[in-house]
N, C-alpha and C positions, 0 to 999 in steps of 0.2 A: 504494500499499500504506499501511496505517496503522501506523506504529510508535508505539504509545501508551505512555504512562507509567502505571504501575499504582499509584502512590502519590502522596502530596502532599508528600514530603520536599523540602526546599530543597537547591539545589546546594551542594556543598562548596566553599567559597571562602576559608576562612580562610588568611591567609598562612603560618601555622605548619604547616598541613597540607600546603600546596603545597610548602613547603621540605622537609618530612619525606619526601614522595613523591619529590621530585627527588633527594634524597640516597641513596635506596635503589637497590641494584643490582637487575638484572632478576630474578635468582633470588629475592631477598628479596621483591620485589613479587609474584612468582608464588606464593610460599609464603603470603604474607598473603592473597591472593585465595582460594587454596584452603582456607585456614583459616576465612575469614569467609563465603564464599558459602553453605556448608551451614547457616549460622544464619539465613539469610533465609527469610521465608515462601515457600511453594512457588511462588506466582504470580510474585513478584519473582525468585526463583531461576531459574525457567524462562525468564523474559524475559532475564535476564542470560546464560544459556547460549545462547539463540537468537541474541542480539546478538553475543556473543563468537564464535560459529561463523561468522556472517556476516562479521565483520571479519577474522577469521583467513583466511577463504577468499579475501579480496581480495588477500592476499599471495601472490606467485608461489611455488609449491612447498609451500604449507601443506597438510599431510596430514590426512585425516580417515578414520577407520576405520568402515566400514559395519557394520550389525548382523549377528551370527552367525545361522545357521539356527534355533538354539533360541530366540533372541530374537524372530525373525520369527514363529515358531509361537506363542510366548507372547502376542505382540501380537494375533494373529488370534483366539486362544482368549479373550483378555480382552475383545475387542470382542463376540464372540458371547455371552459370559456377561453383559456389560453390557446387551445387548439383551434377553436373557432375563430378567434381574433388573429392568430398567427404570431403573437408576441406575449411576453410576460416580463415582469420586473424580476431581476435576479434575486433581489432581497426576498420576494415572495416565494420563490423556489427554494432558497435556503431555509426559510421558515418552515416550509412543508416537509423538507428532508429532516429537519430537526425534530419535528413532531413525530415522524416515522421512527427516528432514533430513540425518542423518549418511550414510544410504544415497545421498541425492541429491548431497551434497558429495563423496562417494567415487566418483561417477559410476556407481553401481550403479542405473541408471535403472529397470530392471524391478522391482527390490525397492522402490525409492522410490515408484514409481507404485502398486504393490500396497498398500503400507502407508498412504500418504497417502489413497487412495481408501477403504480399509477404515475409517479413522478419521474422515476429514472428512465423508463422506456421512452417517453416522448422527448425528454431532455436529451438523451444520448443519441436519439435519431433525428434531432433537429426538426421536430414537428411544430415547433414555434421558436421564434427568434428571442434571444436574451441580450442582444446588442453586442455580442462578442465579435472580434475581428476574425478569429480562427477557431480556437478550441473553447468549450464551455467553462473549463476550469479557470479561464482568464477572468471570469466575472463572478464565479461562485466561491464562497468561503468554505462550504462543507466539502470534505474529501469524497469524491465520487467513488473512488475504488473501495474505500472503507464502507461506504453506503451499500455498494454492490455486495461486499462480503456479509454485511449485516442482513441484507435482504436474503442472501443465500442461506444463511443460518436459520433465519425465520422460516424459510421454506423447508429446511432440514427437519425442524421440529414439528411442522404441520403436515408434512407429506407422508404417504404410505412408505414404510421402511424399504419396500422392495422397489420403490419408484423414485427415491430421493436423488440419485445420481442423474437420472434423465431430466427431472424437473429443474435441477440446478444448472445443468448444462444448457437446457432450453432458456433459462433466464440469462445466462451469459451470452448466448447467441443473440438474444433480443437487445442486449445492451451494446454490443459491438465494442469498437476500439476505445471509446471514450471512458469506459468504466471497467473493462475486462481486467481481472487480476493477473499479475505476472506469475504468482505462485499461489494458486487458489487454495490448496489444502492447508498451507501455512496460514493464509489469511483467515480462513474459516475457523481454524483452531484459535487464532489470536483473538478474534472478536467474540468467540463463544464464551471465553473465560471459564469454561468448565468442560470436562470430557463429553464429547458428543456420543450418544448411544449408538451401538452397532456400527462403529466407525470402520472396522475391518471389512465388514460386509459392504459398506458404502464404497470403500476404496477398491474392492474387487470389481464392482459394477461400474465404477467411475473409469477404471483402467480399461474395462471391456468396451465401453462406449468410445473412448479415446482411440483405442487400437483399431476399431471399426472405421472411425473417421480417417485416420491416418492411411488405412489400407485402400481408401478410395482413390488415392493418387491425385486428387484434385489440386489445382494450383490456385488456392484461395486462402484468405485470412483464417477461416475456421480450421482448415487443415493445419496451417502453420501454428496456430495456437494449440491445437490438439497435440502436435509433436512436442511442443515446449512443456505443456502440462503433463504429458506422459512421462517425460524425463523426471519430473518431480515425483510422480506416482511410483515410478520404478525405483527411485532412490529410497522410497519407503519399503521396498522389497515386494511390491505388488505388481503382478502382471496377469492379464487374463489368458495369455498364451500358454 
């Protein structure tokens, strides 16, 4: 996954600033952050929230609240409107991806899978314009490859165990180059933060699907990705052959 920096700001390293932060109590630091974050440009603000949620989730017992039914309905309606209009504000897309992430972290995997797919697929396939010059990550703060991995894990938990590999590969096919992971197995395990059930069985079926795709001999991106992903699977000691 690519955790990118969206600005050219230098790290804060002045001794006085470090001393000031060290002297502040946790409540004071929290208040300072909540006061300053809204002042950031949307892309930096979304990146901050995305990163903060990830770091908080690593702590045992860290709680996340999933989106309410009304929020889910508004997200789906906004995506439909963006498709019809042909454009959307990047800040709105970031906000929708963060709602999907909150559902994922709250273990509301059915909702997370629904929202991630509803947002990621049209964004990655340029079904509406976000004002970017070339790639969508130029205007979004949320990490698309991490969102794709979280979407895949959501599908892992909600799919038939015998069909998980096919469903996840189908998702990655739909997302294309904008969000496809470089090392999907590692990415899934990283965002899951807990052992995934029946993972060995998933790996065997995953390898089988990739080997079948490689065997077609087609000269296209899907076959190229299958070759790369198959290397990762074989490094785990799995092969359907």
